[in-house]
Each structure stands twice: as structure tokens, then as C-alpha cells.
C-alpha positions in Angstrom: 10.1 23.7 -8.2 9.0 21.4 -11.1 12.3 21.9 -12.9 14.2 20.9 -10.1 12.4 17.8 -9.0 13.8 14.9 -11.3 12.2 12.0 -9.1 8.5 11.7 -8.7 7.4 9.8 -5.6 3.6 8.8 -5.5 1.3 7.2 -2.7 -0.8 4.5 -3.9 -4.1 4.2 -2.4 -5.8 7.6 -1.7 -3.8 9.5 -4.6 -3.5 7.4 -7.8 -6.4 4.8 -7.0 -9.6 5.7 -5.6 -10.8 2.9 -3.3 -13.2 1.8 -0.6 -12.9 -1.2 1.8 -14.5 -2.7 5.2 -12.1 -5.0 6.5 -14.1 -5.5 9.9 -18.2 -6.0 8.3 -19.7 -9.2 8.4 -20.2 -9.0 5.2 -16.9 -9.3 4.3 -15.8 -12.0 6.3 -18.8 -14.3 5.3 -17.8 -13.6 1.5 -14.8 -14.9 2.1 -15.4 -17.6 4.3 -17.5 -19.0 1.3 -13.8 -18.9 -0.7 -12.5 -20.8 2.4 -15.2 -23.4 2.3 -15.2 -24.1 -1.7 -11.0 -24.4 -0.6 -12.0 -26.9 2.0 -10.1 -25.1 4.5 -10.9 -25.3 8.3 -11.8 -22.1 10.2 -14.0 -20.6 13.4 -17.3 -18.6 13.2 -16.5 -15.4 11.0 -16.7 -13.0 14.3 -14.4 -15.4 16.3 -11.8 -15.9 13.4 -12.4 -11.7 13.1 -11.6 -11.2 16.7 -8.3 -13.6 16.7 -7.4 -12.1 13.2 -7.4 -8.7 14.7 -5.7 -9.7 18.1 -3.0 -11.5 16.1 -2.3 -8.7 14.0 -2.0 -6.4 17.1 0.4 -8.7 18.9 2.5 -9.2 15.3 2.9 -5.2 15.2 3.8 -4.5 18.9 6.6 -7.1 18.8 7.9 -6.0 16.0 7.8 -2.1 17.6 9.3 -3.5 20.7 12.2 -5.6 17.8 12.9 -2.6 16.3 12.4 0.7 19.1 10.6 2.0 15.7 7.2 4.0 16.0 6.0 2.8 12.9 6.7 -0.9 12.3 5.1 -2.9 9.6 4.2 -6.5 9.5 3.7 -9.1 6.7 0.4 -10.2 7.1 0.9 -13.2 5.4 2.7 -14.3 8.8 -0.9 -13.5 10.4 -2.5 -15.7 8.3 -0.5 -19.0 8.6 -0.6 -19.2 12.2 -4.2 -18.9 12.2 -4.9 -21.1 9.7 -2.2 -23.9 11.2 -4.1 -23.1 14.6 -7.2 -24.0 12.7 -5.9 -27.6 11.8 -4.7 -27.0 8.5 -1.0 -27.2 8.9 1.1 -25.2 6.9 0.0 -24.3 4.3 2.2 -22.8 1.2 3.2 -19.6 0.4 1.4 -19.1 -2.7 -1.8 -20.6 -1.3 -1.9 -18.2 1.4 -1.1 -15.2 -0.7 -4.3 -16.5 -2.7 -6.2 -16.8 0.2 -5.7 -13.6 1.9 -6.0 -11.5 -1.6 -9.6 -13.4 -1.7 -9.9 -11.7 1.8 -9.0 -8.0 -0.1 -11.4 -9.1 -3.0 -14.0 -9.6 -0.1 -13.1 -6.3 2.0 -13.3 -4.3 -1.3 -16.7 -2.1 -2.1 -15.0 -0.4 -5.5 -11.2 0.2 -6.5 -10.8 2.9 -9.6 -7.5 5.0 -11.0 -7.7 8.8 -10.7 -8.6 10.2 -14.1 -5.5 11.9 -15.5 -3.2 9.2 -13.1 -1.6 7.4 -16.4 -1.3 10.2 -18.6 0.8 12.7 -16.0 2.9 9.5 -15.6 3.2 9.0 -18.8 4.3 12.8 -19.2 6.9 12.5 -16.5 8.3 9.5 -18.2 8.3 11.0 -21.5 10.0 14.4 -19.8 13.2 12.1 -18.2 11.5 12.1 -15.1 11.9 9.1 -12.6 8.7 7.8 -11.2 8.2 5.4 -8.0 5.7 4.4 -5.7 6.3 4.2 -1.9 3.1 2.7 -0.3 2.0 2.0 3.2 0.2 -1.8 2.2 0.3 -5.3 2.3 2.1 -6.8 -1.1 -0.3 -10.1 -0.8 -3.4 -7.2 -1.3 -1.6 -4.4 -3.4 0.8 -6.2 -5.5 -2.4 -7.2 -7.7 -4.2 -4.4 -7.8 -0.7 -2.2 -9.2 -0.7 -4.8 -11.6 -4.7 -3.9 -12.4 -4.0 -1.0 -13.4 -0.5 -1.6 -15.0 1.2 1.2 -12.8 4.5 -1.3 -12.7 4.7 -0.5 -16.1 4.7 3.0 -15.8 6.8 3.5 -12.8 10.5 2.7 -12.0 10.0 0.7 -8.6 7.2 0.1 -6.5 8.0 -0.4 -2.7 5.7 -1.8 -0.6 6.0 -1.4 3.6 5.2 -5.3 4.0 8.0 -5.6 2.5 10.8 -3.5 4.7 9.7 -4.1 8.5 8.8 -0.1 8.5 5.9 2.2 6.9 5.2 6.0 6.4 5.8 8.3 8.1 8.9 6.3 9.7 12.0 7.9 8.0 13.6 4.7 7.6 10.9 3.2 5.3 11.8 6.6 3.3 15.3 5.7 3.2 14.7 2.4 1.2 13.6 4.3 -1.9 16.1 6.7 -1.5 18.8 4.4 -1.0 17.7 1.8 -3.3 17.7 4.4 -6.0 20.4 7.5 -5.1 17.8 9.7 -5.2 19.1 13.7 -4.3 16.8 14.5 -1.6 16.1 17.9 -2.9 15.0 16.7 -6.1 12.6 14.6 -5.2 9.2 14.9 -4.5 6.4 13.0 -2.7 2.6 12.9 -3.4 0.6 11.9 -0.7 -3.3 12.4 0.6 -2.1 11.4 4.1 -1.0 14.4 6.0 0.0 12.0 8.8 2.3 8.9 7.1 2.9 11.2 3.4 3.6 14.4 4.3 5.0 14.0 7.9 7.5 11.0 6.3 8.3 13.6 3.6 9.3 16.4 6.0 11.2 14.1 8.1 12.6 12.8 5.4 13.7 16.1 3.6 12.1 15.9 0.4 9.4 17.9 -1.0 5.8 17.0 -1.2 2.5 18.1 -2.7 -0.4 17.2 -0.2 -3.6 16.1 -2.2 -6.6 17.5 -0.3 -8.9 20.5 -1.1 -8.2 22.5 -3.9 -5.2 19.8 -4.2 -7.6 16.6 -4.3 -6.4 14.4 -7.0 -9.3 14.3 -9.1 -8.5 17.7 -9.9 -4.6 17.3 -9.2 -3.7 15.3 -11.9 -6.0 16.8 -14.8 -4.7 19.9 -13.9 -0.9 18.7 -14.2 -1.8 17.1 -17.6 -3.0 20.0 -19.2 0.1 22.2 -17.7 2.8 19.5 -19.4 0.6 19.4 -22.6 
């Protein structure tokens, strides 16, 4: 199959990058609220803010699901932050500040983040061999783009498609079609790499593209190192 594959598509979290976060724990919220206090952003107690945040997130997703008539819609979390901060008496904050505060929440929630060994070398070898490489991620741009840049993967891959920009998320076929149609990819020459059977692999199957499921013996930490050896 490697001889016919020209387009290599990668999930981000759990596939290229190993990350651990907790968006619900009190520690995350208390840490983030200290950032808000320094910026003089009004807010309620953390447990109130946390409850209202996830309630509004769910409301936005249910509304979009009804509007699009799809199973897996994706919102832009910035809209949730904007409504809540306005509700708490801060007025409508500008987008750059909202992105900054949003990423501060991401940092507060993050225990660690690291690139799996072999990822950079493998993508570099694919590029050297004339292949096309892309990232297709269920993610929020305000959280994820700084983390893509952290590892300079925007320089290694041709395009980075993030679900919060497109109203859909994996395994929705429409989200895969964003990448496929934008770059006019031959589905039979396209390979999806992902750790999630539910979103990555089901989405690839629905989109009629090849796939590699990175679990068990294909766990990323071993898989990328083995692929680098193969190409060398």
C-alpha cells in the first residue's frame, strides 16, 4: 500500500502528540481564575463558572447539531467565552484577548504535552520522498494552534485542518471532505493515522480512505520509530 499512498493525514492528539489535560478539576479552574484576576476580568466562583461553562458549551453544540442536521457538529469555544464574560459584566471582549484567555485555560488544564519519538523524523522523510502531509484534528484553534506551533508542525505539514474552523468534527464525513476537497486528494491514495477508533478510523471508513489505527502493537511510541527505520 505504501507505494500507492501519496497523502498522509494525521490526527494530532494521541497520534502525533502525547498530552494529558483535565478541564474539569478544581485545580485547573482555580489556576485559570488567578490569570483572570491579574487581567481584571470579572467572574463568579470557580464552581459556578465551571458549571455555566459546560452548560453553555452543551447548549451551543445542541443548537448547531439541530441547525446542521448532523451527528457531530463542532463549535468555536471562543463564542462560549465571549458570552460568559459578557454575562459577568466585562462587556464584549475583543477576539485577541479572548484567544489569550482561552489558551491560558488550556495551559492551566495541561499536565504535560510532548511529541511522540520519531514523529518529526517520519514526516520529514515523507516530505523528502515527495509525499503530502496534513493534520486533521478535532480541536479548538485557540487551544491547538499554539501547540502545533510549539512543535513547529505547521512548518512540516502542508495544511492543518482544525474542527473549530469548520462546524464539523470527526467522524463526520463532511469534516474529512474539507481536507479532501480543498487539496483535491485521491481517496484511494490517502491514508489516515489516528488513535481513536471512534473518530479517526470510523471517519476514514466513512470517507473511503485508508487508515492506520495506532493502538496496541501500533501504539504511536513504537509505530513512528519503526516507520523511520523502514524509510531509512
